[in-house]
Structures are given as C-alpha cells and as structure tokens.
Chimera marker file (.cmm) of the C-alpha trace (Angstrom):
<marker_set name="trace">
<marker id="1" x="7.271" y="-7.140" z="-14.286" r="1" g="1" b="0" radius="0.5"/>
<marker id="2" x="4.308" y="-4.902" z="-11.416" r="1" g="1" b="0" radius="0.5"/>
<marker id="3" x="0.567" y="-5.036" z="-11.329" r="1" g="1" b="0" radius="0.5"/>
<marker id="4" x="0.320" y="-1.368" z="-10.322" r="1" g="1" b="0" radius="0.5"/>
<marker id="5" x="-3.219" y="-0.808" z="-11.013" r="1" g="1" b="0" radius="0.5"/>
<marker id="6" x="-3.395" y="-4.586" z="-8.722" r="1" g="1" b="0" radius="0.5"/>
<marker id="7" x="-4.957" y="-3.492" z="-4.788" r="1" g="1" b="0" radius="0.5"/>
<marker id="8" x="-3.900" y="-4.977" z="-1.458" r="1" g="1" b="0" radius="0.5"/>
<marker id="9" x="-5.425" y="-4.898" z="1.547" r="1" g="1" b="0" radius="0.5"/>
<marker id="10" x="-3.289" y="-2.386" z="4.996" r="1" g="1" b="0" radius="0.5"/>
<marker id="11" x="-1.928" y="-5.911" z="6.133" r="1" g="1" b="0" radius="0.5"/>
<marker id="12" x="-0.056" y="-6.976" z="2.940" r="1" g="1" b="0" radius="0.5"/>
<marker id="13" x="0.706" y="-2.975" z="2.547" r="1" g="1" b="0" radius="0.5"/>
<marker id="14" x="2.285" y="-2.458" z="5.772" r="1" g="1" b="0" radius="0.5"/>
<marker id="15" x="4.107" y="-6.215" z="4.588" r="1" g="1" b="0" radius="0.5"/>
<marker id="16" x="5.682" y="-4.672" z="1.651" r="1" g="1" b="0" radius="0.5"/>
<marker id="17" x="6.933" y="-0.727" z="3.465" r="1" g="1" b="0" radius="0.5"/>
<marker id="18" x="7.306" y="-2.160" z="6.567" r="1" g="1" b="0" radius="0.5"/>
<marker id="19" x="5.535" y="-0.550" z="9.138" r="1" g="1" b="0" radius="0.5"/>
<marker id="20" x="2.246" y="-1.831" z="11.396" r="1" g="1" b="0" radius="0.5"/>
<marker id="21" x="-0.425" y="-1.374" z="10.052" r="1" g="1" b="0" radius="0.5"/>
<marker id="22" x="-2.014" y="1.401" z="11.612" r="1" g="1" b="0" radius="0.5"/>
<marker id="23" x="0.324" y="3.093" z="10.357" r="1" g="1" b="0" radius="0.5"/>
<marker id="24" x="-0.818" y="1.653" z="6.349" r="1" g="1" b="0" radius="0.5"/>
<marker id="25" x="-4.427" y="2.416" z="7.483" r="1" g="1" b="0" radius="0.5"/>
<marker id="26" x="-3.393" y="6.535" z="9.067" r="1" g="1" b="0" radius="0.5"/>
<marker id="27" x="-1.678" y="6.951" z="5.700" r="1" g="1" b="0" radius="0.5"/>
<marker id="28" x="-4.656" y="6.407" z="3.867" r="1" g="1" b="0" radius="0.5"/>
<marker id="29" x="-6.823" y="8.789" z="5.573" r="1" g="1" b="0" radius="0.5"/>
<marker id="30" x="-3.734" y="11.049" z="5.038" r="1" g="1" b="0" radius="0.5"/>
<marker id="31" x="-3.958" y="10.159" z="1.658" r="1" g="1" b="0" radius="0.5"/>
<marker id="32" x="-0.614" y="9.621" z="0.909" r="1" g="1" b="0" radius="0.5"/>
<marker id="33" x="-1.451" y="6.734" z="-0.988" r="1" g="1" b="0" radius="0.5"/>
<marker id="34" x="-4.151" y="8.969" z="-3.570" r="1" g="1" b="0" radius="0.5"/>
<marker id="35" x="-5.760" y="6.028" z="-4.821" r="1" g="1" b="0" radius="0.5"/>
<marker id="36" x="-6.847" y="4.565" z="-1.913" r="1" g="1" b="0" radius="0.5"/>
<marker id="37" x="-10.274" y="4.115" z="-1.560" r="1" g="1" b="0" radius="0.5"/>
<marker id="38" x="-12.401" y="2.537" z="0.855" r="1" g="1" b="0" radius="0.5"/>
<marker id="39" x="-16.127" y="0.472" z="0.397" r="1" g="1" b="0" radius="0.5"/>
<marker id="40" x="-17.667" y="2.719" z="3.501" r="1" g="1" b="0" radius="0.5"/>
<marker id="41" x="-15.942" y="4.245" z="6.854" r="1" g="1" b="0" radius="0.5"/>
<marker id="42" x="-14.767" y="1.641" z="8.950" r="1" g="1" b="0" radius="0.5"/>
<marker id="43" x="-13.790" y="-1.015" z="5.992" r="1" g="1" b="0" radius="0.5"/>
<marker id="44" x="-11.095" y="-2.387" z="4.819" r="1" g="1" b="0" radius="0.5"/>
<marker id="45" x="-8.238" y="0.267" z="2.615" r="1" g="1" b="0" radius="0.5"/>
<marker id="46" x="-7.803" y="-0.875" z="-0.886" r="1" g="1" b="0" radius="0.5"/>
<marker id="47" x="-4.329" y="0.133" z="-1.728" r="1" g="1" b="0" radius="0.5"/>
<marker id="48" x="-2.843" y="0.329" z="-5.822" r="1" g="1" b="0" radius="0.5"/>
<marker id="49" x="0.295" y="-1.447" z="-5.635" r="1" g="1" b="0" radius="0.5"/>
<marker id="50" x="1.458" y="1.774" z="-8.081" r="1" g="1" b="0" radius="0.5"/>
<marker id="51" x="0.323" y="4.032" z="-5.551" r="1" g="1" b="0" radius="0.5"/>
<marker id="52" x="3.142" y="1.425" z="-2.638" r="1" g="1" b="0" radius="0.5"/>
<marker id="53" x="5.397" y="1.261" z="-5.606" r="1" g="1" b="0" radius="0.5"/>
<marker id="54" x="5.673" y="5.374" z="-5.835" r="1" g="1" b="0" radius="0.5"/>
<marker id="55" x="5.750" y="5.677" z="-2.160" r="1" g="1" b="0" radius="0.5"/>
<marker id="56" x="8.226" y="3.753" z="-1.109" r="1" g="1" b="0" radius="0.5"/>
<marker id="57" x="10.532" y="4.885" z="-4.893" r="1" g="1" b="0" radius="0.5"/>
<marker id="58" x="10.622" y="8.752" z="-3.231" r="1" g="1" b="0" radius="0.5"/>
<marker id="59" x="11.554" y="7.424" z="0.027" r="1" g="1" b="0" radius="0.5"/>
<marker id="60" x="14.636" y="5.202" z="-1.363" r="1" g="1" b="0" radius="0.5"/>
<marker id="61" x="13.031" y="2.152" z="0.713" r="1" g="1" b="0" radius="0.5"/>
<marker id="62" x="14.100" y="-0.962" z="-0.986" r="1" g="1" b="0" radius="0.5"/>
<marker id="63" x="10.867" y="-3.242" z="-2.378" r="1" g="1" b="0" radius="0.5"/>
<marker id="64" x="13.071" y="-5.701" z="-4.100" r="1" g="1" b="0" radius="0.5"/>
<marker id="65" x="10.988" y="-8.707" z="-2.664" r="1" g="1" b="0" radius="0.5"/>
<marker id="66" x="7.184" y="-7.382" z="-2.953" r="1" g="1" b="0" radius="0.5"/>
<marker id="67" x="6.322" y="-9.699" z="-5.701" r="1" g="1" b="0" radius="0.5"/>
<marker id="68" x="6.906" y="-11.895" z="-2.440" r="1" g="1" b="0" radius="0.5"/>
<marker id="69" x="3.342" y="-10.171" z="-0.953" r="1" g="1" b="0" radius="0.5"/>
<marker id="70" x="1.431" y="-10.301" z="-4.051" r="1" g="1" b="0" radius="0.5"/>
<marker id="71" x="-0.243" y="-13.313" z="-6.180" r="1" g="1" b="0" radius="0.5"/>
<link id1="1" id2="2" r="1" g="1" b="0" radius="0.2"/>
<link id1="2" id2="3" r="1" g="1" b="0" radius="0.2"/>
<link id1="3" id2="4" r="1" g="1" b="0" radius="0.2"/>
<link id1="4" id2="5" r="1" g="1" b="0" radius="0.2"/>
<link id1="5" id2="6" r="1" g="1" b="0" radius="0.2"/>
<link id1="6" id2="7" r="1" g="1" b="0" radius="0.2"/>
<link id1="7" id2="8" r="1" g="1" b="0" radius="0.2"/>
<link id1="8" id2="9" r="1" g="1" b="0" radius="0.2"/>
<link id1="9" id2="10" r="1" g="1" b="0" radius="0.2"/>
<link id1="10" id2="11" r="1" g="1" b="0" radius="0.2"/>
<link id1="11" id2="12" r="1" g="1" b="0" radius="0.2"/>
<link id1="12" id2="13" r="1" g="1" b="0" radius="0.2"/>
<link id1="13" id2="14" r="1" g="1" b="0" radius="0.2"/>
<link id1="14" id2="15" r="1" g="1" b="0" radius="0.2"/>
<link id1="15" id2="16" r="1" g="1" b="0" radius="0.2"/>
<link id1="16" id2="17" r="1" g="1" b="0" radius="0.2"/>
<link id1="17" id2="18" r="1" g="1" b="0" radius="0.2"/>
<link id1="18" id2="19" r="1" g="1" b="0" radius="0.2"/>
<link id1="19" id2="20" r="1" g="1" b="0" radius="0.2"/>
<link id1="20" id2="21" r="1" g="1" b="0" radius="0.2"/>
<link id1="21" id2="22" r="1" g="1" b="0" radius="0.2"/>
<link id1="22" id2="23" r="1" g="1" b="0" radius="0.2"/>
<link id1="23" id2="24" r="1" g="1" b="0" radius="0.2"/>
<link id1="24" id2="25" r="1" g="1" b="0" radius="0.2"/>
<link id1="25" id2="26" r="1" g="1" b="0" radius="0.2"/>
<link id1="26" id2="27" r="1" g="1" b="0" radius="0.2"/>
<link id1="27" id2="28" r="1" g="1" b="0" radius="0.2"/>
<link id1="28" id2="29" r="1" g="1" b="0" radius="0.2"/>
<link id1="29" id2="30" r="1" g="1" b="0" radius="0.2"/>
<link id1="30" id2="31" r="1" g="1" b="0" radius="0.2"/>
<link id1="31" id2="32" r="1" g="1" b="0" radius="0.2"/>
<link id1="32" id2="33" r="1" g="1" b="0" radius="0.2"/>
<link id1="33" id2="34" r="1" g="1" b="0" radius="0.2"/>
<link id1="34" id2="35" r="1" g="1" b="0" radius="0.2"/>
<link id1="35" id2="36" r="1" g="1" b="0" radius="0.2"/>
<link id1="36" id2="37" r="1" g="1" b="0" radius="0.2"/>
<link id1="37" id2="38" r="1" g="1" b="0" radius="0.2"/>
<link id1="38" id2="39" r="1" g="1" b="0" radius="0.2"/>
<link id1="39" id2="40" r="1" g="1" b="0" radius="0.2"/>
<link id1="40" id2="41" r="1" g="1" b="0" radius="0.2"/>
<link id1="41" id2="42" r="1" g="1" b="0" radius="0.2"/>
<link id1="42" id2="43" r="1" g="1" b="0" radius="0.2"/>
<link id1="43" id2="44" r="1" g="1" b="0" radius="0.2"/>
<link id1="44" id2="45" r="1" g="1" b="0" radius="0.2"/>
<link id1="45" id2="46" r="1" g="1" b="0" radius="0.2"/>
<link id1="46" id2="47" r="1" g="1" b="0" radius="0.2"/>
<link id1="47" id2="48" r="1" g="1" b="0" radius="0.2"/>
<link id1="48" id2="49" r="1" g="1" b="0" radius="0.2"/>
<link id1="49" id2="50" r="1" g="1" b="0" radius="0.2"/>
<link id1="50" id2="51" r="1" g="1" b="0" radius="0.2"/>
<link id1="51" id2="52" r="1" g="1" b="0" radius="0.2"/>
<link id1="52" id2="53" r="1" g="1" b="0" radius="0.2"/>
<link id1="53" id2="54" r="1" g="1" b="0" radius="0.2"/>
<link id1="54" id2="55" r="1" g="1" b="0" radius="0.2"/>
<link id1="55" id2="56" r="1" g="1" b="0" radius="0.2"/>
<link id1="56" id2="57" r="1" g="1" b="0" radius="0.2"/>
<link id1="57" id2="58" r="1" g="1" b="0" radius="0.2"/>
<link id1="58" id2="59" r="1" g="1" b="0" radius="0.2"/>
<link id1="59" id2="60" r="1" g="1" b="0" radius="0.2"/>
<link id1="60" id2="61" r="1" g="1" b="0" radius="0.2"/>
<link id1="61" id2="62" r="1" g="1" b="0" radius="0.2"/>
<link id1="62" id2="63" r="1" g="1" b="0" radius="0.2"/>
<link id1="63" id2="64" r="1" g="1" b="0" radius="0.2"/>
<link id1="64" id2="65" r="1" g="1" b="0" radius="0.2"/>
<link id1="65" id2="66" r="1" g="1" b="0" radius="0.2"/>
<link id1="66" id2="67" r="1" g="1" b="0" radius="0.2"/>
<link id1="67" id2="68" r="1" g="1" b="0" radius="0.2"/>
<link id1="68" id2="69" r="1" g="1" b="0" radius="0.2"/>
<link id1="69" id2="70" r="1" g="1" b="0" radius="0.2"/>
<link id1="70" id2="71" r="1" g="1" b="0" radius="0.2"/>
</marker_set>
C-alpha cells in the first residue's frame, strides 16, 4: 500500500507523472497539489503522494509503477 502522507520532491513527482520538474514546481505554486509545502520560498517542495495519486487518477495517468519511485 502506498503511504499517501509520504512526501516526495518535485524531482520524484515529475518522474512519477512524466512531466518536467519545472512543470511540477509551477503546479505547486498554483496549488494544484493542495497539500504541497515549502520550508521557505525558493526551497524544495514537499508533495504528499496522496496529492500526486489524486492528480493522476483525475487525469487518467497510469501510475502503476509508483512504488518504483518511493522508498
């Protein structure tokens, strides 16, 4: 089972979803991932896997290999 509350960075999120890391960062700024946080502006994003899973399910993105990207 995927731990929905586990956070990943924009680099891992981009690999899971299949987009550029910059795209993930833009989506975080626009609150597409509603529970994503930053320690400070300019610092890395912390994106809960639950947000990523919900995003992908809503858009029909296959994430059957998500466990490959998480510990």
